[in-house]
Every structure is written in C-alpha cells, then in structure tokens.
Steps between C-alpha positions, in 0.01 A plus 500: 500500500184691402693720258302627202667433166409598147447152352432143599625263230308173490637205305523123487839350586553397136499872408734611781776630268259727314342624825844582643586689178176701529584585863852607405378726218247663734751541784765640262241764410424602858202279582478266798378141468388199694606177333515156653852430370647798688265553793414157640745287695461125534398536867226757423128427501443494122126569508538772763766675292290486185208655689733778623636558149150533359387728780806727503554542126353789306478305172506140373698345218422143401747311283216337311577160348350153476680405820363814670147400404558143626615618844238528774722752685536723194124479440427615857748787467344603169146490642609715794659750259190507280284578802732783606506634145122511496469672837805730518529774239881523500583127519639374170483141382754415231534161331813422301410214269791271428531176309275354236134592462 
C-alpha cells in the first residue's frame, strides 16, 4: 500500500457510523482518508494496517468519545498522533468530541 492520504480517522467500533460519515464528508470534498471500516479486510493484519495508516497519513482525526478513551488501540493511535504533532510542523491532530461530557 504505502500510499499517502490526507487523513487517518481513528475511532472505537461503537462510533463507526460517525467515523464513516466523517470520511464520506472529507472524501466528497476531495480529501483522501484511511479508515478501518473501508480499508481493512478481515484477513489483514490489523495492527500492521493501523501502523501503516498512522505512518502514511498527513493528518489525524480522532472520533473522541468515552469508548475511544476506553480503547487501548485508540489510546496508542492518539499517542502516536500527538508525538507526530509535536515533532512535525505540518501534521494536524484533530479531535471530534462526540457524546456526553
């Protein structure tokens, strides 16, 4: 794969519908996305794909919810994005807070 895309959308499975909507809005407006729901097949190496998505995306969007915060996978993706945001001038980290406070 190794194709650079504009955004990696990170989410917990309970927020899949919202994440897919975000991806559709972005794609309808000319941006490219990596999103688990569209880019990972059942036979794929899940962790390997997530690492690729993080490495080959120019920006990060986290669908930030209580379930996101409870997920160890989402936490690792967020920490990776925070580190890139701190070390790469053009890398954007965007959190879309959903649900109750």
